KOLROBA-529992 format. One line per 4 residues: number of its first residue (from 1); their letters; for each residue x, z negated, y negated of N, C-alpha, C, O. Coordinates in steps of 0.05 Angstrom, whole numbers, padded with zeros to 5 digits. Last residue first. Example, Ala and Ser with C-alpha at 12.3 -4.5 7.8 and 13.67 -1.06 7.14 Angstrom:
BEGIN
2 = SA = 00257/-00142/00045/00273/-00143/00021/00258/-00157/-00001/00268/-00161/-00023 | 00264/-00156/00114/00246/-00156/00090/00264/-00156/00066/00285/-00169/00066 .
END
This chain:
BEGIN
223 = DNLR = 01389/-01302/-01764/01393/-01301/-01804/01420/-01311/-01804/01432/-01314/-01825 | 01374/-01304/-01726/01395/-01282/-01733/01404/-01289/-01758/01424/-01281/-01770 | 01330/-01336/-01719/01355/-01349/-01705/01373/-01335/-01711/01395/-01344/-01706 | 01287/-01319/-01742/01303/-01329/-01760/01327/-01338/-01750/01344/-01348/-01764 .
219 = PLER = 01259/-01286/-01705/01271/-01273/-01730/01301/-01293/-01739/01325/-01286/-01741 | 01235/-01334/-01673/01255/-01318/-01668/01271/-01306/-01685/01295/-01312/-01683 | 01185/-01344/-01701/01207/-01360/-01714/01231/-01349/-01700/01251/-01354/-01713 | 01146/-01321/-01674/01143/-01319/-01713/01172/-01332/-01710/01183/-01322/-01730 .
215 = HQVH = 01129/-01271/-01629/01140/-01295/-01634/01152/-01298/-01665/01165/-01280/-01677 | 01069/-01242/-01613/01093/-01247/-01637/01112/-01274/-01636/01103/-01295/-01644 | 01041/-01196/-01563/01051/-01213/-01561/01072/-01220/-01599/01087/-01202/-01607 | 00981/-01168/-01558/00995/-01160/-01562/01018/-01191/-01571/01007/-01208/-01586 .
211 = VAYG = 00935/-01136/-01509/00950/-01163/-01517/00977/-01155/-01532/00992/-01138/-01523 | 00880/-01114/-01479/00899/-01102/-01505/00908/-01129/-01516/00894/-01143/-01530 | 00864/-01127/-01418/00871/-01136/-01438/00882/-01128/-01458/00905/-01137/-01456 | 00876/-01131/-01366/00866/-01100/-01367/00857/-01110/-01398/00837/-01097/-01404 .
207 = QAAI = 00896/-01172/-01336/00873/-01169/-01338/00856/-01145/-01343/00834/-01138/-01334 | 00952/-01168/-01358/00942/-01153/-01324/00919/-01156/-01319/00913/-01146/-01297 | 00943/-01197/-01405/00946/-01165/-01406/00949/-01157/-01374/00946/-01132/-01369 | 00952/-01250/-01383/00930/-01234/-01400/00924/-01202/-01401/00903/-01190/-01399 .
203 = QEGI = 01001/-01255/-01373/00975/-01264/-01347/00950/-01241/-01367/00936/-01222/-01361 | 01028/-01244/-01414/01031/-01229/-01388/01004/-01228/-01372/00991/-01209/-01363 | 01009/-01287/-01450/01008/-01257/-01459/01008/-01235/-01432/00994/-01215/-01429 | 01026/-01337/-01418/01000/-01323/-01423/01003/-01295/-01425/01001/-01280/-01405 .
199 = KRAF = 01093/-01322/-01423/01077/-01321/-01398/01045/-01313/-01401/01037/-01292/-01392 | 01086/-01313/-01482/01104/-01289/-01460/01087/-01299/-01439/01066/-01286/-01435 | 01072/-01371/-01496/01063/-01342/-01509/01062/-01318/-01491/01041/-01305/-01486 | 01111/-01405/-01463/01077/-01402/-01457/01065/-01371/-01469/01053/-01354/-01456 .
195 = LVSR = 01154/-01384/-01486/01154/-01385/-01458/01126/-01388/-01456/01116/-01369/-01444 | 01149/-01404/-01542/01154/-01378/-01544/01147/-01370/-01503/01135/-01349/-01498 | 01136/-01461/-01532/01124/-01437/-01549/01122/-01412/-01538/01103/-01401/-01527 | 01189/-01468/-01515/01158/-01475/-01500/01142/-01466/-01510/01126/-01457/-01494 .
191 = HRGG = 01225/-01447/-01561/01230/-01458/-01529/01209/-01446/-01518/01207/-01422/-01513 | 01222/-01443/-01615/01239/-01432/-01599/01241/-01428/-01568/01254/-01411/-01555 | 01199/-01481/-01649/01183/-01451/-01639/01203/-01429/-01623/01199/-01405/-01620 | 01203/-01528/-01656/01222/-01511/-01667/01211/-01481/-01671/01213/-01465/-01689 .
187 = TCGF = 01160/-01559/-01628/01173/-01566/-01647/01185/-01543/-01670/01177/-01540/-01693 | 01112/-01507/-01613/01128/-01536/-01602/01134/-01536/-01633/01125/-01524/-01652 | 01053/-01474/-01604/01058/-01488/-01619/01080/-01496/-01605/01075/-01495/-01581 | 01012/-01416/-01597/01023/-01435/-01582/01049/-01449/-01599/01065/-01433/-01608 .
183 = SVVL = 00951/-01377/-01610/00973/-01391/-01629/00990/-01418/-01602/00975/-01435/-01591 | 00907/-01322/-01613/00913/-01355/-01602/00952/-01354/-01596/00969/-01339/-01586 | 00858/-01294/-01637/00891/-01299/-01645/00890/-01324/-01640/00880/-01343/-01652 | 00815/-01233/-01631/00829/-01258/-01617/00855/-01275/-01628/00875/-01261/-01626 .
179 = SSKG = 00777/-01185/-01650/00803/-01193/-01649/00805/-01223/-01643/00791/-01237/-01658 | 00717/-01173/-01638/00740/-01154/-01638/00770/-01166/-01646/00788/-01149/-01645 | 00674/-01200/-01609/00687/-01209/-01625/00721/-01186/-01618/00738/-01186/-01600 | 00618/-01192/-01578/00634/-01172/-01595/00650/-01187/-01615/00642/-01187/-01638 .
175 = EARY = 00611/-01227/-01542/00592/-01230/-01570/00596/-01207/-01596/00586/-01205/-01619 | 00635/-01212/-01510/00610/-01209/-01503/00587/-01210/-01522/00563/-01203/-01523 | 00690/-01222/-01517/00684/-01198/-01516/00657/-01199/-01528/00653/-01190/-01551 | 00672/-01287/-01508/00683/-01273/-01537/00676/-01250/-01541/00661/-01245/-01560 .
171 = LPLL = 00675/-01279/-01455/00649/-01295/-01471/00653/-01288/-01512/00638/-01286/-01531 | 00725/-01260/-01438/00702/-01247/-01429/00658/-01251/-01451/00637/-01239/-01455 | 00755/-01311/-01454/00765/-01285/-01465/00728/-01260/-01460/00714/-01250/-01477 | 00746/-01358/-01431/00730/-01356/-01450/00726/-01322/-01460/00706/-01311/-01468 .
167 = FLLM = 00762/-01357/-01381/00743/-01360/-01370/00726/-01360/-01413/00702/-01361/-01419 | 00822/-01347/-01389/00808/-01314/-01379/00772/-01327/-01371/00756/-01313/-01359 | 00830/-01397/-01421/00829/-01370/-01437/00806/-01350/-01423/00786/-01340/-01433 | 00828/-01429/-01374/00805/-01437/-01398/00804/-01411/-01415/00782/-01403/-01424 .
163 = DLIK = 00867/-01413/-01345/00841/-01418/-01331/00826/-01419/-01359/00807/-01404/-01359 | 00908/-01426/-01378/00908/-01402/-01374/00882/-01393/-01358/00876/-01370/-01357 | 00912/-01483/-01387/00914/-01462/-01405/00902/-01434/-01402/00889/-01422/-01419 | 00921/-01497/-01332/00898/-01508/-01349/00880/-01482/-01370/00858/-01470/-01371 .
159 = AYLA = 00966/-01478/-01321/00953/-01464/-01311/00919/-01472/-01314/00900/-01460/-01305 | 00994/-01499/-01361/01005/-01476/-01360/00967/-01471/-01341/00948/-01461/-01353 | 00992/-01557/-01350/00978/-01545/-01368/00978/-01527/-01375/00966/-01524/-01396 | 01020/-01555/-01287/00989/-01557/-01299/00974/-01558/-01321/00950/-01559/-01321 .
155 = RSVE = 01070/-01544/-01311/01055/-01521/-01293/01025/-01524/-01296/01009/-01506/-01303 | 01079/-01584/-01339/01088/-01568/-01344/01069/-01533/-01334/01062/-01512/-01345 | 01077/-01628/-01293/01066/-01626/-01321/01053/-01607/-01343/01033/-01608/-01356 | 01119/-01619/-01263/01084/-01607/-01252/01074/-01611/-01277/01060/-01593/-01284 .
151 = FSFV = 01176/-01573/-01280/01158/-01603/-01287/01138/-01600/-01284/01127/-01583/-01298 | 01202/-01534/-01282/01213/-01550/-01261/01191/-01579/-01256/01189/-01596/-01239 | 01179/-01504/-01332/01166/-01501/-01301/01181/-01519/-01276/01172/-01519/-01253 | 01230/-01507/-01361/01198/-01527/-01366/01182/-01531/-01341/01173/-01552/-01331 .
147 = YRDI = 01264/-01483/-01330/01273/-01519/-01336/01245/-01527/-01341/01235/-01547/-01331 | 01252/-01434/-01316/01268/-01452/-01296/01264/-01482/-01307/01261/-01502/-01291 | 01248/-01415/-01374/01233/-01409/-01351/01237/-01431/-01332/01221/-01450/-01334 | 01306/-01423/-01391/01284/-01439/-01401/01256/-01439/-01384/01244/-01460/-01380 .
143 = ADDL = 01330/-01386/-01361/01337/-01411/-01364/01319/-01433/-01373/01318/-01455/-01364 | 01305/-01340/-01373/01294/-01347/-01352/01305/-01370/-01344/01296/-01381/-01324 | 01289/-01328/-01447/01317/-01330/-01418/01287/-01347/-01392/01265/-01359/-01394 | 01252/-01335/-01477/01256/-01307/-01465/01268/-01304/-01446/01267/-01286/-01429 .
139 = GTRE = 01250/-01383/-01506/01235/-01377/-01486/01234/-01354/-01471/01217/-01352/-01453 | 01331/-01377/-01517/01303/-01378/-01515/01282/-01382/-01490/01288/-01383/-01466 | 01390/-01429/-01518/01371/-01398/-01511/01344/-01408/-01515/01335/-01431/-01516 | 01408/-01466/-01536/01413/-01445/-01555/01398/-01424/-01545/01392/-01404/-01557 .
135 = KISP = 01395/-01505/-01493/01386/-01514/-01523/01395/-01488/-01541/01387/-01491/-01564 | 01437/-01501/-01452/01412/-01486/-01449/01396/-01498/-01479/01373/-01493/-01473 | 01461/-01546/-01438/01475/-01526/-01427/01451/-01505/-01435/01448/-01489/-01416 | 01444/-01596/-01467/01457/-01579/-01484/01468/-01558/-01466/01488/-01548/-01476 .
131 = EYFP = 01372/-01607/-01475/01387/-01596/-01450/01410/-01577/-01461/01407/-01553/-01466 | 01345/-01617/-01513/01362/-01642/-01511/01373/-01637/-01478/01379/-01654/-01461 | 01309/-01568/-01518/01327/-01575/-01537/01357/-01598/-01530/01380/-01597/-01539 | 01272/-01565/-01476/01300/-01560/-01466/01318/-01558/-01491/01340/-01549/-01488 .
127 = NPLC = 01234/-01620/-01471/01237/-01601/-01490/01268/-01591/-01485/01287/-01607/-01489 | 01166/-01627/-01434/01196/-01636/-01432/01208/-01611/-01455/01197/-01589/-01457 | 01109/-01627/-01473/01123/-01622/-01449/01150/-01627/-01455/01158/-01632/-01478 | 01081/-01630/-01515/01073/-01651/-01501/01096/-01643/-01480/01101/-01664/-01469 .
123 = RVDF = 01085/-01591/-01554/01106/-01608/-01555/01107/-01631/-01542/01123/-01649/-01547 | 01039/-01548/-01546/01058/-01552/-01526/01083/-01576/-01531/01098/-01580/-01512 | 00986/-01539/-01575/01006/-01555/-01580/01016/-01554/-01559/00999/-01560/-01543 | 00945/-01478/-01591/00957/-01498/-01567/00985/-01513/-01572/01006/-01499/-01574 .
119 = VLDS = 00889/-01455/-01617/00917/-01463/-01619/00924/-01488/-01602/00913/-01510/-01599 | 00849/-01398/-01635/00855/-01428/-01619/00889/-01430/-01618/00907/-01413/-01619 | 00851/-01366/-01685/00829/-01379/-01670/00835/-01400/-01656/00828/-01422/-01663 | 00901/-01364/-01744/00904/-01382/-01719/00864/-01379/-01701/00851/-01398/-01710 .
115 = DGPA = 00911/-01353/-01795/00894/-01342/-01775/00886/-01348/-01756/00865/-01339/-01747 | 00955/-01385/-01798/00933/-01391/-01817/00904/-01379/-01807/00882/-01390/-01808 | 00998/-01418/-01756/00987/-01393/-01767/00959/-01392/-01778/00941/-01399/-01763 | 01018/-01479/-01757/01002/-01458/-01750/01001/-01439/-01765/01002/-01443/-01789 .
111 = GHHG = 01076/-01500/-01797/01053/-01502/-01787/01041/-01475/-01775/01051/-01454/-01780 | 01124/-01488/-01823/01098/-01480/-01835/01077/-01483/-01821/01057/-01470/-01828 | 01156/-01510/-01779/01166/-01488/-01800/01139/-01477/-01804/01130/-01459/-01790 | 01152/-01537/-01745/01172/-01552/-01763/01180/-01527/-01786/01199/-01525/-01801 .
107 = FGFS = 01117/-01521/-01703/01100/-01538/-01724/01125/-01548/-01748/01119/-01564/-01766 | 01134/-01450/-01694/01145/-01481/-01692/01129/-01500/-01713/01128/-01495/-01737 | 01096/-01406/-01646/01112/-01413/-01676/01123/-01445/-01669/01122/-01459/-01648 | 01070/-01345/-01616/01084/-01370/-01619/01096/-01371/-01647/01102/-01354/-01664 .
103 = NIHI = 01012/-01318/-01610/01036/-01315/-01623/01046/-01350/-01619/01033/-01370/-01618 | 00980/-01261/-01587/00985/-01280/-01586/01019/-01285/-01601/01038/-01270/-01604 | 00925/-01225/-01595/00946/-01231/-01610/00946/-01263/-01603/00930/-01281/-01607 | 00882/-01181/-01575/00885/-01210/-01567/00909/-01212/-01580/00921/-01191/-01572 .
99 = QMGA = 00816/-01132/-01577/00850/-01140/-01587/00856/-01175/-01588/00841/-01192/-01598 | 00767/-01114/-01543/00773/-01136/-01559/00806/-01136/-01564/00817/-01145/-01545 | 00771/-01047/-01527/00763/-01072/-01541/00769/-01091/-01550/00779/-01088/-01572 | 00789/-00994/-01514/00804/-01027/-01499/00791/-01053/-01504/00795/-01074/-01492 .
95 = QPDS = 00767/-00961/-01539/00761/-00966/-01513/00761/-00986/-01508/00742/-01000/-01501 | 00792/-00946/-01583/00777/-00958/-01581/00760/-00969/-01563/00741/-00984/-01569 | 00868/-00949/-01582/00841/-00946/-01571/00826/-00956/-01563/00827/-00971/-01543 | 00891/-00975/-01653/00891/-00967/-01615/00859/-00953/-01610/00839/-00948/-01624 .
91 = AFLA = 00887/-00978/-01700/00893/-00947/-01691/00895/-00944/-01668/00900/-00922/-01657 | 00873/-01027/-01713/00853/-00998/-01719/00854/-00977/-01715/00839/-00959/-01719 | 00895/-01068/-01696/00869/-01074/-01700/00853/-01046/-01702/00830/-01041/-01696 | 00953/-01036/-01694/00943/-01055/-01668/00914/-01059/-01672/00902/-01053/-01651 .
87 = VIRN = 00951/-01038/-01746/00956/-01015/-01733/00939/-01021/-01704/00918/-01011/-01695 | 00959/-01092/-01767/00933/-01081/-01775/00934/-01051/-01752/00912/-01046/-01741 | 01008/-01111/-01738/00984/-01124/-01736/00955/-01108/-01746/00934/-01112/-01735 | 01043/-01080/-01765/01040/-01066/-01729/01010/-01085/-01727/00991/-01075/-01716 .
83 = KCDT = 01044/-01091/-01816/01035/-01066/-01814/01032/-01061/-01780/01021/-01041/-01771 | 01063/-01150/-01811/01032/-01138/-01823/01022/-01116/-01815/00999/-01114/-01807 | 01114/-01134/-01796/01100/-01150/-01778/01067/-01146/-01785/01049/-01140/-01768 | 01126/-01106/-01844/01128/-01093/-01817/01107/-01105/-01801/01088/-01093/-01792 .
79 = PSLN = 01127/-01143/-01886/01115/-01126/-01889/01107/-01100/-01855/01088/-01084/-01850 | 01119/-01219/-01848/01139/-01192/-01865/01121/-01170/-01865/01101/-01171/-01850 | 01079/-01264/-01850/01077/-01237/-01835/01098/-01223/-01860/01092/-01219/-01884 | 01051/-01303/-01868/01084/-01316/-01860/01092/-01281/-01844/01109/-01279/-01827 .
75 = STDL = 01016/-01302/-01892/01035/-01327/-01906/01062/-01324/-01893/01084/-01333/-01899 | 00962/-01271/-01877/00994/-01255/-01878/01017/-01274/-01887/01038/-01262/-01890 | 00915/-01274/-01834/00937/-01283/-01852/00960/-01272/-01861/00978/-01264/-01845 | 00857/-01236/-01840/00888/-01238/-01829/00902/-01248/-01856/00904/-01240/-01880 .
71 = AIDA = 00798/-01228/-01814/00812/-01247/-01835/00847/-01248/-01828/00857/-01262/-01810 | 00746/-01182/-01801/00778/-01200/-01795/00791/-01210/-01816/00793/-01197/-01837 | 00697/-01181/-01829/00692/-01179/-01797/00722/-01191/-01778/00724/-01203/-01757 | 00669/-01218/-01879/00704/-01193/-01865/00690/-01202/-01835/00678/-01221/-01826 .
67 = RLRL = 00635/-01251/-01901/00627/-01222/-01887/00654/-01208/-01875/00654/-01186/-01862 | 00670/-01282/-01930/00656/-01294/-01901/00643/-01271/-01899/00633/-01279/-01878 | 00695/-01258/-01970/00713/-01268/-01946/00692/-01266/-01918/00696/-01256/-01896 | 00651/-01247/-02001/00666/-01224/-01990/00692/-01228/-01962/00702/-01212/-01945 .
63 = SELL = 00658/-01293/-02017/00625/-01283/-02011/00640/-01258/-01990/00638/-01256/-01965 | 00695/-01306/-02046/00690/-01321/-02024/00672/-01303/-02009/00676/-01300/-01985 | 00720/-01282/-02090/00717/-01265/-02074/00714/-01272/-02046/00722/-01259/-02027 | 00716/-01309/-02136/00693/-01289/-02135/00708/-01271/-02111/00707/-01247/-02113 .
59 = KREA = 00747/-01359/-02113/00718/-01357/-02118/00703/-01332/-02117/00683/-01329/-02104 | 00796/-01325/-02116/00783/-01339/-02087/00757/-01341/-02099/00743/-01321/-02095 | 00798/-01322/-02175/00804/-01300/-02147/00792/-01305/-02122/00780/-01288/-02110 | 00814/-01369/-02185/00784/-01352/-02193/00784/-01327/-02178/00763/-01316/-02172 .
55 = TIAE = 00855/-01385/-02161/00838/-01408/-02152/00810/-01388/-02161/00789/-01390/-02149 | 00899/-01343/-02192/00892/-01339/-02165/00867/-01363/-02151/00862/-01357/-02128 | 00889/-01363/-02241/00875/-01338/-02241/00873/-01333/-02207/00853/-01322/-02196 | 00916/-01414/-02240/00885/-01411/-02248/00870/-01387/-02239/00847/-01387/-02230 .
51 = RLNL = 00963/-01388/-02227/00947/-01411/-02205/00920/-01404/-02213/00904/-01392/-02199 | 00978/-01362/-02277/00984/-01349/-02250/00959/-01367/-02223/00944/-01356/-02208 | 00933/-01382/-02326/00955/-01379/-02318/00953/-01368/-02292/00931/-01364/-02281 | 00891/-01358/-02383/00894/-01367/-02346/00925/-01352/-02342/00936/-01331/-02347 .
47 = AQNQ = 00886/-01334/-02436/00890/-01353/-02437/00898/-01369/-02406/00910/-01390/-02406 | 00872/-01271/-02426/00902/-01289/-02431/00912/-01308/-02430/00936/-01311/-02426 | 00849/-01250/-02384/00836/-01266/-02396/00863/-01279/-02401/00876/-01294/-02385 | 00849/-01201/-02362/00829/-01193/-02377/00824/-01226/-02390/00804/-01231/-02403 .
43 = SCLP = 00905/-01214/-02343/00906/-01190/-02358/00882/-01186/-02373/00884/-01173/-02394 | 00892/-01250/-02303/00910/-01263/-02324/00909/-01239/-02347/00912/-01246/-02371 | 00863/-01217/-02258/00849/-01242/-02284/00866/-01255/-02307/00857/-01268/-02326 | 00903/-01190/-02247/00887/-01177/-02260/00873/-01192/-02278/00869/-01188/-02302 .
39 = HRRR = 00971/-01219/-02250/00956/-01213/-02240/00927/-01203/-02251/00927/-01212/-02274 | 01028/-01172/-02268/01009/-01191/-02277/00995/-01196/-02262/00996/-01177/-02247 | 01092/-01170/-02228/01067/-01158/-02236/01049/-01180/-02249/01053/-01203/-02242 | 01135/-01185/-02204/01139/-01182/-02231/01116/-01171/-02243/01118/-01162/-02266 .
35 = TAKF = 01144/-01189/-02154/01138/-01159/-02165/01139/-01156/-02195/01141/-01136/-02208 | 01156/-01240/-02153/01178/-01226/-02138/01165/-01200/-02148/01183/-01184/-02149 | 01110/-01259/-02168/01128/-01258/-02186/01160/-01243/-02177/01180/-01238/-02192 | 01064/-01249/-02132/01063/-01233/-02156/01094/-01246/-02174/01096/-01238/-02197 .
31 = RREL = 01094/-01276/-02093/01098/-01253/-02093/01086/-01238/-02112/01094/-01214/-02114 | 01092/-01341/-02100/01116/-01314/-02106/01124/-01293/-02103/01147/-01285/-02107 | 01035/-01335/-02098/01044/-01335/-02131/01085/-01319/-02123/01098/-01300/-02133 | 01036/-01325/-02052/01016/-01317/-02066/01039/-01309/-02092/01051/-01290/-02100 .
27 = VEDD = 01043/-01375/-02027/01059/-01347/-02018/01051/-01324/-02042/01067/-01306/-02047 | 01011/-01415/-02053/01048/-01420/-02061/01059/-01389/-02056/01075/-01378/-02071 | 00965/-01400/-02021/00968/-01396/-02063/01001/-01398/-02061/01014/-01379/-02068 | 00969/-01363/-01964/00974/-01395/-01980/00974/-01386/-02011/00984/-01365/-02021 .
23 = CDLY = 00928/-01303/-01961/00958/-01315/-01957/00958/-01344/-01969/00943/-01346/-01989 | 00895/-01244/-01932/00903/-01274/-01946/00924/-01284/-01946/00941/-01275/-01931 | 00856/-01188/-01923/00877/-01202/-01919/00889/-01225/-01937/00891/-01219/-01961 | 00799/-01174/-01885/00806/-01195/-01913/00839/-01198/-01900/00845/-01207/-01878 .
19 = LLKY = 00768/-01118/-01866/00798/-01126/-01861/00799/-01150/-01882/00799/-01138/-01904 | 00709/-01098/-01834/00715/-01103/-01859/00737/-01125/-01859/00730/-01148/-01854 | 00685/-01039/-01797/00699/-01059/-01805/00708/-01073/-01826/00717/-01057/-01842 | 00626/-00998/-01787/00647/-01004/-01801/00660/-01026/-01795/00644/-01041/-01784 .
15 = SIGN = 00580/-00948/-01774/00595/-00968/-01769/00617/-00973/-01786/00627/-00954/-01799 | 00524/-00930/-01808/00552/-00920/-01802/00566/-00941/-01792/00563/-00960/-01807 | 00465/-00927/-01811/00487/-00919/-01780/00511/-00917/-01781/00524/-00907/-01763 | 00445/-00933/-01859/00447/-00907/-01853/00462/-00906/-01823/00469/-00885/-01813 .
11 = SKLT = 00454/-00988/-01869/00425/-00980/-01862/00422/-00947/-01858/00399/-00937/-01856 | 00515/-00989/-01872/00500/-01002/-01857/00467/-00991/-01844/00460/-00988/-01820 | 00521/-00969/-01920/00529/-00955/-01895/00523/-00965/-01873/00526/-00951/-01853 | 00488/-01006/-01959/00479/-00975/-01957/00485/-00955/-01929/00470/-00938/-01919 .
7 = DLAW = 00521/-01045/-01950/00491/-01049/-01946/00482/-01020/-01931/00474/-01013/-01909 | 00561/-01029/-01969/00564/-01036/-01940/00538/-01043/-01935/00533/-01048/-01911 | 00549/-01023/-02024/00554/-01005/-02008/00553/-01000/-01976/00548/-00980/-01963 | 00532/-01071/-02050/00506/-01056/-02040/00518/-01028/-02028/00502/-01011/-02022 .
3 = FVD = 00576/-01105/-02037/00564/-01111/-02023/00536/-01086/-02018/00524/-01081/-01996 | 00608/-01077/-02080/00620/-01071/-02055/00596/-01079/-02037/00591/-01061/-02020 | 00593/-01086/-02132/00574/-01060/-02119/00578/-01063/-02093/00560/-01055/-02078 .
END
């Protein structure tokens, strides 16, 4: 009855946004095993194993996923990160308009976030990892900023990406998009991608957009 309910809301002039939480099959399996909960479809059909139940569930929910206003991939999000993303989406000032989420990540750690709308690969730039004096620092440090942007290719790529985003954002907002996820990736997710995500985020926020920046791999450095 969910589609009937949604259509009824719409016909009555009641606005809503549909959020669909998703994750990779392997992650979902681990979560079920960690909580020791049976999948609902396994309870209905004892012949199904967990992987088969997840596959069946995806087929059942596909039409709902396609109808969602926002699809959030939680595969690499901690519970706190997930909460913060949802709060940013739904508990912020409704006049702020489109929410822009900017991620940094490492291609060597599970690849790009699955909910990315735009992905920029900055592995083509000089890598601070090979500079012994700064390799242990991150893209949050001025030393990495000075090193990466000492190269013309880095400055040129940064300018082109920023120019493209500032061109695209008003178009997305005019289309009615409520959330945009922009991800920057490098090899390990601690130098170039962090630097670009941080600086691009600052520039976009300066234009009046609601921006949330997250560096996926940095918490790993403290493990």
